[in-house]
C-alpha positions as a printed NumPy array, in Angstrom:
array([[  50.493,  103.805, -352.67 ],
       [  51.86 ,  107.511, -354.188],
       [  50.955,  110.885, -352.355],
       [  49.328,  112.667, -355.334],
       [  50.935,  116.07 , -354.981],
       [  53.813,  114.939, -352.986],
       [  55.632,  113.189, -355.448],
       [  56.743,  109.513, -354.494],
       [  56.515,  109.006, -351.146],
       [  54.307,  106.523, -348.692],
       [  51.848,  107.659, -347.312],
       [  52.103,  107.218, -343.976],
       [  55.68 ,  109.922, -344.644],
       [  53.742,  111.434, -346.615],
       [  50.748,  112.737, -344.078],
       [  52.591,  112.393, -340.579],
       [  50.02 ,  114.519, -339.533],
       [  46.873,  112.219, -340.202],
       [  48.892,  108.817, -338.891],
       [  46.515,  107.969, -336.137],
       [  44.075,  106.874, -339.657],
       [  46.978,  105.071, -341.493],
       [  45.961,  101.433, -340.821],
       [  42.813,  101.646, -340.112],
       [  42.342,   97.853, -340.294],
       [  44.447,   97.129, -336.756],
       [  42.664,  100.205, -335.176],
       [  39.517,   98.757, -335.336],
       [  40.666,   95.492, -334.768],
       [  42.121,   96.815, -331.437],
       [  38.324,   98.694, -330.547],
       [  36.591,   95.657, -331.458],
       [  38.868,   93.256, -329.576],
       [  38.381,   95.68 , -326.133],
       [  34.813,   95.897, -326.478],
       [  34.566,   91.961, -326.686],
       [  36.521,   92.061, -323.573],
       [  34.488,   94.602, -321.609],
       [  31.431,   92.478, -322.746],
       [  32.984,   89.163, -321.17 ],
       [  34.291,   91.012, -317.905],
       [  30.091,   92.329, -317.326],
       [  29.281,   88.922, -317.879],
       [  31.359,   87.469, -315.438],
       [  30.662,   90.497, -313.021],
       [  26.76 ,   89.552, -313.856],
       [  26.706,   85.871, -313.7  ],
       [  29.292,   86.867, -310.365],
       [  26.132,   88.579, -309.029],
       [  23.604,   85.911, -310.125],
       [  25.177,   83.201, -308.3  ],
       [  26.106,   85.368, -305.243],
       [  21.896,   86.466, -305.009],
       [  20.725,   82.497, -305.283],
       [  23.028,   81.605, -303.049],
       [  21.655,   84.301, -300.614],
       [  17.879,   83.553, -301.447],
       [  19.107,   80.166, -300.892],
       [  20.645,   80.024, -297.479],
       [  17.705,   82.543, -296.667],
       [  15.001,   79.826, -297.909],
       [  16.722,   77.454, -295.832],
       [  16.66 ,   79.045, -292.573],
       [  13.065,   79.648, -293.032],
       [  12.613,   76.526, -293.511],
       [  14.747,   75.253, -290.598],
       [  12.829,   77.384, -288.194],
       [   9.226,   76.523, -289.213],
       [  10.324,   72.637, -289.24 ],
       [  12.958,   71.588, -287.135],
       [  12.767,   67.77 , -286.604],
       [  12.883,   66.613, -289.798],
       [  10.115,   64.323, -291.789],
       [  10.963,   60.418, -291.34 ],
       [   8.386,   58.892, -292.944],
       [   6.904,   55.36 , -291.251],
       [   8.61 ,   52.617, -291.476],
       [   6.669,   50.004, -294.558],
       [   4.826,   47.338, -292.81 ],
       [   2.808,   45.168, -295.053],
       [  -1.185,   44.894, -294.103],
       [  -1.204,   41.58 , -293.522],
       [   2.239,   41.721, -290.868],
       [   3.56 ,   39.25 , -293.34 ],
       [   6.891,   40.224, -294.048],
       [   7.262,   38.714, -297.285],
       [   6.996,   40.042, -300.481],
       [   4.044,   36.971, -301.144],
       [   1.584,   39.438, -298.387],
       [   1.378,   42.598, -301.568],
       [  -0.143,   40.258, -303.276],
       [  -3.164,   39.167, -301.236],
       [  -2.284,   35.486, -301.684],
       [  -0.584,   35.446, -298.221],
       [  -1.659,   31.821, -297.695],
       [  -0.354,   30.005, -301.561],
       [   1.008,   27.093, -301.821],
       [   4.706,   27.908, -301.133],
       [   4.147,   29.413, -298.288],
       [   2.399,   26.791, -296.956],
       [   5.414,   24.446, -298.725],
       [   7.724,   26.467, -296.228],
       [   5.475,   26.814, -293.244],
       [   5.55 ,   22.69 , -293.29 ],
       [   9.299,   23.195, -293.397],
       [  10.275,   24.896, -290.349],
       [  10.57 ,   28.303, -291.839],
       [   8.695,   31.216, -290.991],
       [  10.042,   33.946, -293.594],
       [  11.142,   33.713, -297.113],
       [  14.31 ,   34.551, -298.721],
       [  13.738,   37.882, -299.276],
       [  12.426,   38.817, -295.547],
       [  16.447,   39.552, -295.754],
       [  16.61 ,   41.911, -298.041],
       [  17.09 ,   45.543, -296.043],
       [  18.381,   48.299, -298.459],
       [  16.961,   48.822, -302.258],
       [  18.802,   46.071, -304.07 ],
       [  19.288,   45.83 , -308.409],
       [  17.234,   43.149, -309.943],
       [  15.619,   42.517, -312.927],
       [  11.568,   40.634, -313.844],
       [  12.027,   38.939, -316.982],
       [   8.015,   37.827, -317.986],
       [   8.226,   33.535, -320.229],
       [   7.34 ,   34.287, -323.133],
       [   6.964,   31.216, -325.269],
       [  10.431,   30.019, -325.114],
       [  11.753,   32.967, -324.157],
       [  12.302,   35.114, -321.395],
       [  11.686,   38.779, -321.85 ],
       [  12.302,   40.939, -319.585],
       [   9.759,   43.634, -318.624],
       [  11.134,   45.187, -315.429],
       [  14.379,   46.427, -314.124]])
């Protein structure tokens, strides 16, 4: 543009004493970027201090828990009420036909007695001509 009273020269040259106000958009972008960088630094330092505080509190709680209960709790082994090692013992029908048949064959255990840890399985219920999965 034209500098009024100075002839046809650009503003940048016509007003050298006010050069710091020239192209204020770039200056405002720099200011905004500086503010954003400052806020990011504050947030990251706040997150770091919060993580340190949480870690300190967890350590304190764990130390108090260890001092109160030096022995870890071990749940008792699960035993069926009737003493039989079978999934059939849980149903209350310990003397079912299948159990009698197995005992007459000389076996005293069921196939599920060999399972000693969690094993993925599915339970299917027959419905008409279909087998519907009811749980897994």
